[in-house]
C-alpha positions as CSV (number, residue, x, y, z in Angstrom):
1,M,70.8,28.5,-54.5
2,K,68.8,25.8,-52.8
3,P,66.6,23.4,-54.9
4,D,63.5,24.2,-52.7
5,K,63.9,27.9,-53.5
6,V,64.1,27.2,-57.3
7,R,61.1,24.9,-57.2
8,N,59.0,27.8,-55.8
9,L,59.7,30.0,-58.8
10,T,57.2,30.3,-61.7
11,D,58.2,29.3,-65.2
12,D,58.9,32.9,-66.2
13,E,61.0,33.4,-63.1
14,L,62.9,30.2,-63.9
15,R,63.8,31.4,-67.4
16,H,64.8,34.8,-66.0
17,Q,66.9,33.2,-63.4
18,E,68.7,31.0,-65.9
19,R,69.5,34.0,-68.1
20,E,70.8,36.0,-65.2
21,L,73.0,33.1,-64.0
22,N,74.3,32.6,-67.5
23,D,75.2,36.3,-67.7
24,Q,77.0,36.1,-64.4
25,L,78.9,33.0,-65.5
26,F,79.9,34.7,-68.7
27,K,81.2,37.8,-66.8
28,L,83.2,35.6,-64.4
29,K,84.7,33.6,-67.1
30,F,85.7,36.8,-69.0
31,Q,87.3,38.1,-65.8
32,L,89.1,34.9,-65.3
33,N,90.5,34.9,-68.8
34,M,91.6,38.6,-68.3
35,G,93.4,37.7,-65.1
36,Q,91.2,39.9,-63.0
37,T,89.8,37.1,-60.7
38,E,90.7,33.6,-59.6
39,S,87.3,32.7,-58.2
40,L,86.9,29.1,-59.5
41,K,84.6,28.4,-56.6
42,K,82.1,31.0,-57.8
43,I,82.2,29.6,-61.3
44,R,81.6,26.1,-60.1
45,G,78.7,27.3,-58.0
46,L,77.1,29.2,-60.8
47,R,77.4,26.2,-63.1
48,R,75.6,24.0,-60.5
49,D,72.9,26.6,-60.0
50,I,72.3,26.7,-63.8
51,A,72.1,22.9,-63.8
52,R,69.6,23.0,-61.0
53,V,67.4,25.6,-62.8
54,K,67.5,23.6,-66.0
55,T,66.8,20.3,-64.3
56,I,63.7,21.7,-62.5
57,A,62.5,23.3,-65.8
58,R,62.9,20.0,-67.5
59,E,61.0,18.2,-64.7
60,R,58.1,20.5,-65.1
61,G,58.1,20.1,-68.9
62,V,58.1,16.3,-68.6
63,A,55.4,16.4,-66.0
64,T,53.3,18.6,-68.2
65,S,53.8,16.3,-71.3
66,V,53.0,13.2,-69.3
67,T,49.8,14.7,-67.9
68,T,48.8,15.7,-71.4
69,V,49.4,12.2,-72.8
70,V,47.6,10.5,-69.9
71,T,44.6,12.9,-70.4
72,T,44.4,12.3,-74.1
73,E,44.6,8.5,-73.7
74,K,41.7,8.4,-71.3
75,K,39.4,10.0,-73.9
């Protein structure tokens, strides 16, 4: 998943995407432990996608808190 695509998602969509990616990662790890798959590349990709989603969500949270602090300081 490209960062530009993730940045275009709303906050609710970001949370949903993170949950969905975590579920996929869990299923792949379970399959790996059961010996049904050997797709380490997919696991690595999912972990990176989760990190992207979390990073962008954090950036939005920090931007919102900074805006709130700046607004209250001007009053």
